[in-house]
Every structure is written in C-alpha cells, then in structure tokens.
N, C-alpha and C positions, 0 to 999 in steps of 0.2 A: 519263264520262271525266274530267271535272274532279274528281269525288269521289275517284277512284283516284289522281290526281295529288296532290291535297291530302293524302290518306292517306299516300302515299309520302313526301312532304315532311315531314309530321308525324313519321313513323317515323324518318326520317333525322335530324331535329332531336333527337328523344328519344334516339336512339342516340349522337349526338355529345355530348349533355349527359351521358349515362351514362359514356361513355368519358372525358370531361374530369373528371368527378367521381372516377372510379377513378384516373386519372393523378395528380390533385392529392392524393388521400388517400395514395397510395403514396409520393409525393414527400415528404409530411410525415413519414411513418413512416421513410423513408430518412434524412432529416435528423436526426431524433431518435436513430436508431440510430448514426449517425456521431458525434454528440456523446457518446453513451454509450460508444462504442468509444474515443474520445479520452480520456475520463475513466479508463476501465479500463486503457488503455495507460500513462497517467501513474501510476496506482496500481501497476502492474506494475513500472515503472521504480523507484519508491520502494521497493517490496518487494525488488527485486534489490539496491539499494544497502544496505538494512538487512541483508539476508542476508550480503552481502560483509563488512559491518562486524562482524556477530555472529560469522561464521566466523573473521575475523581476530582478534577478541577471544578466541574459544575457543582458537585456536592460541597466542595470547600467554599465556593462562592455563595452558596445558600446559607451558610453558617452565619448566625447573627454577629458574631465577633468580627468576622471578615468584612461584612457589610458596613459595620460601624467604623472599622479601621479605614476602609477605602473612602467612606464619606468624609471622615475627618482629614485624611491626607490629601485626597485629590480634589474634593469639593469644598474643603475648608469649613465643614459643618462643625458646630459646637453644641455641647449639651446645654440644656436650660440652666441658667445660673452661672455659667462659665464666662470668664473674661478673656478675650484674646488680645495679645500684644503683637503688633505687626511691625516688623522691621522693613522700612521702605526699600532698602536694597534687595532684601530677600524677596519681597513681593514682586518687584520688577523682574528679577531674574527668573522667578518661577513662571511668569507669563511669556518671557522671551524664548524659553526652551520649548 
C-alpha cells in the first residue's frame, strides 16, 4: 500500500512539473510574439505614413502648375513667345553639378 501511495505521489509530482514546464514555455513564446507584434505594428504605422506621403507627392506631381514649374527649371523649357537669356557661367555650372 505504501508503494502504491509513493507511486501516485511521484506521478502527481511528475505531472505537476510537466504542466509547469509547459506553462512556462508557452508564456515565453507568448511574450516574444507580443514583442514581435508590437514591432510589426510600428512598421505598419511607418509604412502607412510613408504611403500617405508618397500618394500626396504623386497628387502634387500631377498638378499642372508643378509640371510646368519642373519643366521650366529642370528641362529649361520655355513658353511660346518667350525669350531666354543664358549666362554662360550659369549654364556650365548647372551641367557640372
């Protein structure tokens, strides 16, 4: 009878240890997943901000005034009937940069 009692106690102890180990390992996994989830949420917020910025930039670039300004400044386009005066030094410097 004492052997059966000791065996039951031993099995209960082993069962409790196994359950505790399982609980602790799951708790560790859960914490690491929560940290990863927070990092991913932060990345998502940053990506949304960047998306809004870029879509705003794209909308701005589709504006006629912006297109005309860029064509005049970067491509040196002129409107019909305009006369352009070119400074030789400025012309050289703009292509060297």
